[in-house]
C-alpha positions as CSV (number, residue, x, y, z in Angstrom):
1,M,169.6,136.7,162.0
2,A,168.9,135.1,158.7
3,D,172.2,134.7,156.6
4,T,172.1,135.2,152.8
5,L,173.0,132.2,150.9
6,G,172.6,133.8,147.4
7,D,170.1,133.0,145.2
8,R,170.7,129.0,144.6
9,L,168.8,126.7,146.1
10,P,171.0,124.7,148.8
11,D,171.9,121.0,148.3
12,E,169.9,120.0,151.5
13,L,166.8,121.2,150.0
14,V,167.1,119.7,146.7
15,H,167.7,116.6,148.6
16,A,164.7,117.3,150.6
17,L,162.6,117.4,147.3
18,D,164.0,114.4,145.5
19,D,161.9,111.2,144.1
20,E,163.6,109.3,146.9
21,A,162.2,111.8,149.6
22,L,158.4,110.6,148.3
23,T,158.8,107.2,149.6
24,D,159.4,108.0,153.2
25,E,156.4,107.2,155.8
26,D,157.1,110.5,157.5
27,Q,157.0,113.4,155.0
28,T,158.3,117.2,155.5
29,G,155.9,119.7,155.3
30,F,157.0,123.0,153.9
31,L,155.8,126.4,154.6
32,L,154.5,128.4,151.6
33,V,153.8,132.1,152.5
34,T,151.9,134.4,150.5
35,T,149.9,137.4,150.9
36,D,146.7,138.6,150.4
37,E,144.7,141.6,149.1
38,N,145.2,143.4,152.3
39,G,148.7,142.5,152.4
40,A,148.3,139.9,155.3
41,P,150.2,136.9,155.6
42,R,148.8,133.6,154.3
43,I,150.4,130.1,154.8
44,C,149.8,126.8,153.3
45,V,151.8,123.7,154.2
46,V,152.7,121.8,150.9
47,S,154.4,118.2,150.9
48,A,157.6,117.6,148.8
49,G,155.1,115.8,146.2
50,E,153.7,119.1,145.3
51,L,156.8,120.6,144.8
52,L,159.6,120.1,141.8
53,I,162.9,121.5,141.5
54,R,163.7,122.1,137.7
55,D,167.1,123.7,138.5
56,E,169.1,125.5,141.1
57,G,167.1,128.6,140.6
58,T,163.8,127.1,139.8
59,L,161.1,125.2,141.7
60,R,157.5,124.2,140.7
61,V,154.6,123.8,143.2
62,A,151.1,122.3,142.2
63,L,148.2,123.4,144.7
64,W,144.2,122.4,144.5
65,H,142.3,124.5,142.2
66,G,140.7,127.4,143.5
67,T,142.6,127.7,146.9
68,R,143.5,131.0,148.9
69,T,147.1,130.3,148.1
70,A,146.7,129.7,144.3
71,H,144.8,133.0,143.8
72,N,147.5,134.9,146.0
73,L,150.5,133.5,143.6
74,G,148.4,134.3,140.7
75,R,147.9,138.0,141.7
76,S,151.1,138.5,143.8
77,G,154.8,139.6,142.6
78,T,156.5,137.2,145.5
79,A,156.3,134.0,147.5
80,L,158.2,132.5,150.6
81,L,159.0,128.9,151.3
82,A,160.5,128.0,154.5
83,A,162.0,124.5,154.7
84,I,162.5,123.5,158.5
85,S,164.3,120.6,159.6
86,P,166.6,119.2,162.5
87,G,169.2,122.0,162.5
88,S,168.5,123.8,159.6
89,V,165.7,126.7,158.8
90,I,165.6,127.9,155.0
91,Y,163.9,130.3,153.6
92,V,163.6,130.6,149.9
93,R,162.4,133.9,148.5
94,A,160.5,133.3,144.9
95,E,158.8,135.0,142.1
96,P,155.8,133.6,140.8
97,A,154.5,132.7,137.3
98,P,151.7,130.6,136.7
99,L,152.0,127.4,134.4
100,A,149.4,126.1,131.9
101,V,148.0,122.8,133.0
102,P,144.9,121.0,131.8
103,E,141.8,121.8,133.3
104,T,141.0,118.2,134.0
105,A,143.9,118.2,136.8
106,N,142.1,120.3,139.4
107,L,145.3,122.1,140.0
108,E,146.8,125.5,139.7
109,C,150.4,125.2,139.0
110,F,153.2,128.0,139.5
111,E,157.0,128.3,138.5
112,L,158.9,130.0,141.6
113,T,162.2,131.9,140.3
114,V,164.3,132.1,143.3
115,K,165.4,135.4,144.3
116,S,166.9,135.1,147.2
117,V,167.7,131.9,149.8
118,E,168.5,132.6,153.6
119,A,169.3,130.5,156.5
120,D,168.4,130.9,159.9
121,V,170.6,129.6,162.3
122,H,171.3,130.3,165.9
123,A,174.4,129.4,167.9
124,G,173.5,127.0,171.0
125,M,169.7,126.9,169.8
126,P,169.6,124.6,167.2
127,V,166.2,123.7,165.5
128,T,165.2,120.1,166.7
129,S,162.5,119.1,164.5
130,G,160.6,120.1,161.6
131,I,157.1,120.2,160.8
132,T,156.3,116.3,159.5
133,F,153.1,114.4,158.7
134,R,152.1,110.8,157.6
135,A,149.8,110.4,154.4
136,D,147.8,107.3,155.6
137,Q,144.4,108.3,154.0
138,P,143.4,106.4,151.9
139,D,147.1,104.7,152.1
140,H,150.9,106.0,151.7
141,A,151.0,104.1,148.3
142,T,148.3,105.7,147.0
143,A,149.7,109.3,147.9
144,V,153.2,108.5,146.5
145,A,151.3,107.5,143.1
146,D,149.2,110.7,143.2
147,W,152.6,112.8,144.1
148,H,154.4,111.4,141.3
149,R,151.6,112.2,138.6
150,R,151.9,115.6,140.2
151,R,155.5,116.2,139.8
152,E,155.0,114.5,136.2
153,L,152.4,117.6,135.6
154,L,154.5,120.1,136.8
155,A,157.6,118.7,134.7
156,S,155.7,119.2,131.7
157,A,153.9,122.4,132.1
158,E,154.9,125.3,130.0
159,V,154.9,129.0,131.7
160,S,151.6,130.6,130.8
161,P,151.9,133.6,128.5
162,T,151.1,136.6,130.5
């Protein structure tokens, strides 16, 4: 059973999404869960380079334009971000709002306002690994530079009027 931590991002997640994390060769994948028009859950793996923490109650996500996840976030009033790492599973329930970004970015960006945070820990059965990947196409340095550009875009974007 998950324990409620409140409505603020925990320090371990803030650290996992800081700029320093982008330089690691092995990157953490985070699960972003939305629901489609039929109420079916849809899962998307996002990297730290596609997420930006604004403050302990707000984060932002940059997604490729036209994806099912972007469509679901634009339509739905809820999202769940799961951060899985050795010894820790964190669930962040959030309310999305679209961000205004230039069309030339080919991205759809959203601000996620944290509604609740839960930790899922089971005594005697610790999580031993999370989801990891390596960005080596075309190369790690290019991926890191791209992630920094996305984060700059996320940092400067304004919430779209509804």
